[in-house]
Structures are given as structure tokens and as C-alpha cells.
C-alpha positions in Angstrom: -6.0 -23.4 1.5 -7.1 -19.9 0.9 -5.4 -19.1 4.3 -2.3 -20.8 3.3 -2.1 -19.2 -0.1 -2.8 -15.8 1.3 -0.3 -15.8 4.0 2.4 -17.1 1.3 1.3 -14.5 -1.2 1.8 -11.7 1.3 4.8 -13.1 2.8 6.5 -12.9 -0.9 5.1 -9.7 -1.4 6.6 -8.1 1.9 9.7 -9.8 1.1 10.3 -8.2 -2.6 9.4 -4.7 -1.0 12.4 -5.2 1.7 14.6 -6.1 -0.9 13.7 -3.2 -2.8 13.7 -0.7 0.0 17.0 -2.4 1.4 19.1 -2.0 -1.6 22.1 0.3 -1.6 20.9 4.1 -2.2 23.2 6.8 -3.3 21.6 10.1 -2.0 23.4 12.3 -4.4 21.9 10.8 -7.7 18.4 11.0 -8.4 16.2 8.2 -7.4 15.0 7.6 -11.1 18.5 7.2 -12.1 19.4 4.2 -9.8 16.6 1.7 -11.2 14.1 2.3 -7.9 10.2 1.9 -8.3 9.4 1.7 -4.5 11.5 4.5 -2.7 9.7 6.8 -4.7 6.3 6.6 -3.2 8.1 6.8 0.3 10.1 10.0 -1.1 6.6 11.3 -2.2 5.5 10.9 1.4 7.8 13.1 2.7 10.1 10.4 4.1 14.0 11.3 3.6 13.5 14.1 1.3 14.3 18.0 1.7 13.6 20.9 -0.7 14.0 20.3 -4.5 13.4 16.5 -3.7 17.0 16.0 -2.2 17.5 12.6 -0.6 18.4 14.1 3.0 18.5 11.1 5.1 18.1 6.9 3.9 17.3 5.8 7.6 13.4 5.9 6.6 14.0 3.8 3.4 16.1 1.0 5.3 13.5 1.3 8.1 10.7 0.6 5.9 12.9 -2.3 4.3 13.8 -3.9 7.6 9.8 -3.6 8.7 8.5 -5.4 5.6 11.5 -8.0 5.9 9.9 -9.0 9.5 6.3 -8.8 8.2 7.1 -11.2 5.3 9.1 -13.6 7.8 5.8 -13.5 10.2 3.7 -14.0 7.2 5.6 -16.9 5.8 5.6 -18.8 9.1 2.2 -18.2 8.8 2.1 -20.1 5.7 4.3 -22.8 6.9 1.8 -23.3 9.8 -1.4 -23.3 7.7 0.2 -25.5 5.5 1.4 -27.8 7.7 0.2 -27.9 11.6 -3.1 -25.6 10.8 -7.0 -26.7 10.9 -8.0 -27.9 7.4 -11.2 -25.8 7.8 -11.2 -23.0 10.0 -14.7 -23.1 10.9 -14.1 -26.0 13.3 -11.9 -23.3 15.6 -12.9 -20.0 14.4 -16.1 -19.9 13.2 -15.9 -16.0 12.2 -13.0 -16.8 9.6 -15.4 -19.5 7.9 -17.6 -19.0 5.1 -19.2 -20.6 2.2 -18.5 -19.3 -1.4 -22.5 -19.4 -1.8 -23.7 -17.5 1.1 -24.4 -13.9 -0.1 -24.5 -12.2 3.2 -21.0 -13.4 4.2 -19.7 -12.4 1.2 -21.0 -8.9 1.3 -19.8 -8.6 5.2 -16.3 -9.6 3.7 -16.9 -6.8 1.1 -17.5 -4.4 3.7 -14.6 -5.2 5.7 -12.2 -4.7 2.9 -13.8 -1.4 2.0 -13.5 -0.2 5.5 -9.5 -1.0 5.4 -9.3 0.8 2.2 -10.9 3.7 3.5 -8.7 3.8 6.8 -5.9 3.3 4.4 -7.0 6.5 2.3 -7.7 8.4 5.5 -4.2 7.6 6.8 -2.6 9.3 3.9 -4.8 12.0 4.5 -3.6 12.3 8.3 0.0 12.0 7.1 -0.3 14.9 4.7 -2.2 17.5 7.1 -0.6 16.3 10.6 2.2 14.0 10.6 4.8 15.5 8.9 3.3 16.5 5.7 3.9 15.1 2.2 6.5 16.1 -1.0 4.7 18.8 -3.2 6.2 19.4 -6.2 4.5 22.3 -7.0 6.1 24.0 -3.7 7.7 27.5 -4.4 11.5 27.0 -5.7 11.3 23.6 -6.9 9.4 21.6 -4.3 9.8 20.4 -0.6 7.7 18.5 2.1 5.1 20.6 3.7 1.7 20.1 5.3 -1.4 20.2 3.1 -3.5 22.7 5.3 -6.7 23.4 3.3 -7.5 20.2 0.9 -10.4 20.8 -1.5 -13.8 19.3 -0.1 -16.0 20.9 -3.0 -17.6 17.9 -4.6 -17.8 19.9 -7.5 -14.0 20.1 -8.0 -13.6 16.4 -6.8 -16.0 14.7 -8.8 -15.3 16.8 -11.8 -12.3 14.8 -12.4 -14.4 11.6 -12.6 -16.5 13.1 -14.9 -14.2 14.7 -17.6 -13.5 12.9 -20.7 -10.4 10.6 -20.5 -9.1 11.8 -23.9 -7.1 14.8 -25.1 -6.3 17.6 -22.8 -9.2 16.9 -20.2 -7.3 14.1 -18.7 -10.0 12.3 -16.7 -8.6 12.1 -13.0 -5.0 11.8 -14.3 -5.4 15.7 -14.9 -5.0 16.3 -11.0 -2.3 19.0 -10.6 -2.1 20.1 -7.3 -2.0 18.5 -3.7 -5.2 20.2 -2.3 -7.2 18.2 -4.7 -5.0 15.0 -4.1 -5.5 15.1 -0.4 -8.9 16.1 -0.8 -10.2 13.2 -3.3 -8.6 11.1 -0.9 -11.1 12.3 2.2 -14.1 11.8 -0.3 -12.8 8.2 -1.1 -12.1 7.5 2.8 -15.4 8.4 4.1 -17.4 6.9 1.0 -15.4 3.5 1.3 -15.9 3.6 5.1 -19.5 4.4 4.7 -20.1 1.7 2.2 -18.4 -0.9 4.2 -20.8 -0.5 7.0 -23.7 -0.8 4.6 -22.4 -4.0 3.1 -21.9 -5.3 6.5 -25.0 -4.3 8.0 -27.5 -5.0 5.0 -28.4 -8.2 3.0 -28.0 -8.3 -0.9 -31.1 -6.8 -2.5 -33.2 -9.1 -4.3 -32.0 -7.9 -8.0 -28.5 -8.2 -6.9 -29.1 -11.9 -5.8 -30.2 -12.4 -9.4 -27.7 -10.7 -11.2 -24.6 -11.8 -10.0 -22.9 -15.6 -10.0 -22.4 -16.3 -6.2 -19.1 -18.5 -6.6 -15.5 -18.4 -5.8 -14.8 -18.3 -9.9 -17.3 -15.2 -10.1 -15.6 -13.2 -7.4 -12.0 -14.1 -9.0 -13.5 -12.3 -12.3 -14.8 -9.5 -10.9 -11.7 -8.9 -9.0 -9.7 -9.5 -12.1 -11.9 -6.7 -14.1 -12.0 -4.4 -11.0 -7.9 -4.7 -11.3 -7.8 -4.0 -14.7 -9.4 -0.9 -14.6 -7.0 -0.2 -11.3 -4.1 -1.2 -13.4 -4.8 0.8 -16.6 -5.7 3.9 -14.3 -2.3 3.5 -12.5 -0.3 3.4 -15.9 -1.8 6.5 -16.9 -0.9 8.1 -13.9 2.8 6.7 -13.8 3.2 8.0 -17.5 1.3 11.4 -17.7 0.6 12.7 -14.0 3.7 14.8 -12.6 1.7 16.0 -9.1 1.1 12.5 -7.6 4.1 11.0 -9.4 6.8 13.9 -8.8 9.2 14.1 -11.8 12.0 14.5 -9.4 11.5 11.1 -8.1 10.2 9.2 -11.0 11.8 11.2 -13.8 10.4 13.6 -16.3 7.2 13.0 -18.4 7.5 12.6 -22.1 6.3 16.0 -22.7 8.6 17.4 -20.0 11.6 16.1 -21.2 10.8 17.5 -24.5 10.1 21.0 -23.0 13.0 21.0 -20.9 15.3 20.5 -24.2 13.8 23.6 -26.0 14.2 25.5 -22.7 17.6 24.2 -22.1 18.6 25.4 -25.9 16.8 28.8 -25.5 18.8 29.7 -22.2 22.3 28.6 -23.7 21.7 30.4 -27.2 20.1 33.7 -24.8 23.2 33.6 -23.2 25.2 33.6 -26.5 23.1 36.7 -27.6 20.6 35.3 -29.3 17.2 37.6 -29.8 15.0 34.5 -28.4 11.5 36.4 -28.8 12.3 37.2 -32.6 14.2 34.7 -34.0 13.1 32.5 -36.8 13.6 28.7 -37.7 14.3 27.3 -41.3 10.3 27.1 -41.4 9.7 30.6 -41.0 8.3 29.7 -37.7 9.8 30.9 -34.4 12.8 29.3 -33.4 12.5 29.3 -29.9 9.1 30.8 -28.9 5.9 30.5 -31.0 2.0 30.9 -30.6 -0.2 28.2 -29.4 -3.3 27.6 -31.4 -5.1 29.3 -28.6 -2.7 32.3 -29.0 -0.5 31.6 -25.9 3.2 32.1 -26.1 4.9 28.4 -26.3 8.7 27.0 -27.0 8.8 26.3 -30.8 10.3 23.6 -32.5 9.4 20.1 -32.3 8.1 20.4 -28.5 5.2 22.4 -29.9 2.9 19.4 -29.9 3.7 19.6 -26.1 2.4 23.4 -25.6 0.1 22.4 -23.1 2.6 20.8 -20.6 2.6 22.0 -16.8 5.3 21.4 -14.9 6.7 23.1 -11.8 10.3 24.1 -13.2 8.5 26.3 -16.2 5.2 27.8 -14.4 7.0 30.7 -12.5 7.8 32.0 -16.4 4.2 32.1 -17.5 2.2 34.9 -17.5 -1.4 35.5 -18.6 -0.8 35.0 -22.3 1.7 31.7 -21.9 5.5 32.3 -21.5 6.2 36.1 -20.3 9.1 37.2 -22.5 10.1 39.8 -19.8 10.8 36.8 -17.5 12.2 34.4 -20.0 15.1 37.2 -20.6 15.2 38.3 -16.9 13.8 36.1 -14.3 15.2 32.3 -14.9 16.4 31.0 -12.1 19.4 28.4 -11.8 17.5 25.9 -10.4 15.0 25.9 -13.5 18.2 25.6 -15.4 19.6 22.6 -13.6 16.5 20.6 -13.5 15.6 21.2 -17.4 19.1 20.0 -18.4 18.6 16.6 -16.1 15.5 16.4 -17.5 16.3 16.7 -21.1 18.8 13.8 -20.9 16.5 11.5 -18.9 13.4 10.8 -21.2 11.2 8.0 -20.7 12.2 6.4 -24.0 12.8 2.6 -22.9 10.2 0.0 -22.2 9.7 -2.7 -19.8 12.2 -5.1 -21.3 14.2 -2.2 -22.8 18.2 -1.9 -21.9 17.6 1.6 -22.1 19.0 4.5 -24.1 18.4 6.0 -27.6 19.7 3.9 -30.6 22.7 6.5 -31.4 23.9 6.2 -27.9 27.1 4.5 -26.7 26.6 1.3 -24.8 27.7 2.7 -21.7 24.5 4.4 -21.3 21.3 2.7 -20.6 18.9 4.4 -18.6 15.4 3.2 -18.5 12.7 5.7 -16.8 10.7 4.3 -13.9 7.6 6.0 -15.7 8.4 3.3 -18.6 8.8 0.5 -16.0 5.5 1.4 -13.9 3.2 2.2 -17.2 4.3 -1.0 -19.2 3.9 -3.3 -16.3 0.8 -1.6 -15.2 
């Protein structure tokens, strides 16, 4: 029964991925405007994108969709075979695939196999980033580009420092990762540890305390798995909502703080061109209208967006100096790509929810944008 349900489930998942990756893609519009939630992952891996996150080729997306279509068909036929023709119990024909839920040694062996496969998948990402075409780095100079990650971070103090950070406030736990070197280095550590742990579970038997502590039944394994998935789902939700390195804003749309800061930046650029002295102009409250000081003394964008003063985003970081925003750079060094990106992000804030029709209450009915970040965060 497990083999049947597994084949059916994987077949359905494969078909869903095929459907999502094979539908029409307009290369002239950003991915986050077109209702996609899977293609962004392919773009982040460097497939079909160029400088600035521009879609240069749709062939990789179509190819991945076709591969998923074929694999879903194979899995679907496998489900039909095991439902109608295959043996009721695999132990009769293939003893290796037979098991009893109460067989503690077999269960840990299966766990070890899964860990090795997860580790291999993690190292495949590392190989893609370092040797096979590179990955998209939103922090690359000039607004992001596909590049090889040649010096991944292997320092355990740095990598595991993320794990032991507070999940609250500015520390941000593992979600605070803000460079691709740390992302790839973390995958190296995860891959190696998963493979070592996998072999450990295959070649050892559960210790006495583990045999006593755990319930060894199918329902118990299901509950353990659901607990782990809930943690992974929460982690993925936080990543999709807050992180703009592993989830580049060029593909997923801006984060909430990023959209807010981009609005302040856009109006600063406009009014500066109209003659405003943005370094000294005051708002109605007496605070700086365009620029002000953060609690730690840095120069930040003024107005309502002051609450997001510690945002870090690729389009604004070139304008910073040792004390926050550099006024000289603000007045002389703003590049056209920064203006365009901020203007785009300003109008694509992640305001909707999973079942939202999109837009703000004051928008006309033809505006129905919902950010992929909203979908991914709410669904996870």
C-alpha cells in the first residue's frame, strides 16, 4: 500500500510542477507579476537569467516542465502497476524493500538512506553554485547577476553562528543570511553532516535509551515527520517573507520593508531633481523629511519608513557609507538602475494574503497583484 500511495503522490506532485513550469512566461515582465511560485527557484539557480535578473531564455523552464511531466507519467504508471498488478507485499519478491514498522534497525537504516539522499541533494546545489554555471547572486555589482561562488564560507563559527542567533528582532536566526558565500557554505556543512549521519544510522543500531524513548510504530513515525515538517514550514515561511538573498527580490518581489524603503527613496530622487535639499528638509513634525538619524546614529530614510531603517537591500547598499546613507552619494551617485528598481518595488509591496484578490483597498479593480512572498509565506 505504501508503494502505491508513494507513486501516486509523487506523480501528482511531478505533474503539478510540470504544469506550473510549462505555462506561458512573458520574459518582459518580472516573475513576481505573473503568478509564478516555482520558476523563481529555477531562476535563482541561474537558469535562463542574466544581469539584473532579466529573463534571457525560457527554454530551461520549458525543459524542466517536460522532465517533470515525463517523471510524473512514470510515477503515475508505477502507481497503477502497484495498485492492479504488483505484489501485495514486496517482501515476497524483493526482501530489501520489505520492512516491519517495529523493526528498529530497519527503520534507522531507512532514516540513514534518506539523510544520504538529502545530503547529496545539498551537495548538488553546491556543485551547481561552484562549478556548473553558477547561481544568481542578487548582491553582485550593478544589480545582480549569475556568478560562480568560488570561496564559500566554511568557518563553523560563522555558519553555526546563524543557528544560535536569536529568532527575534534584528538577529534573525538563520533567516539573516545575507550573502551567497554563507548560503553555499551552509549547504556544504549540511550536505556533509547529513551524509555522515546517514552512514552512521545505516551501520549502527539504536542505542538502548533511544529504543526506550521512542514509540516504534507507523503512527509515531508520521507524528515525528509532521513535527519536523512544521518546523521546516515555519522556517521556509520566514525565509520567503524576510530574506532577499536566498529569495532574490528580482524574482519574488520586494519584502515589506524593501517596498517601504523604495517608496521613500523614489520620492527623495524625485524631489531632489525638483530642487529640494534632501539633507536638511524637515517634515511637519520637525523630523527630517527625507533623511534622519536612526537610534544608533546612522543616517536613514525619513518618514514612516523609519521603522525599517535597518533594511539591507542590493539597490540601496551602494549609497551607504560608514555612518549610514552617504549624503554625497545620495546627491551625486544614484544610478538609473537603482531608480528603476526602487520605482518597481514601490508599487509591488507584499500586501495580499494567500486567498487575496490583491491590491490595496483604494486601488481600482483592475489592479490585483499579490506578491509570491505572500503566497509562499501564508501557504507554508
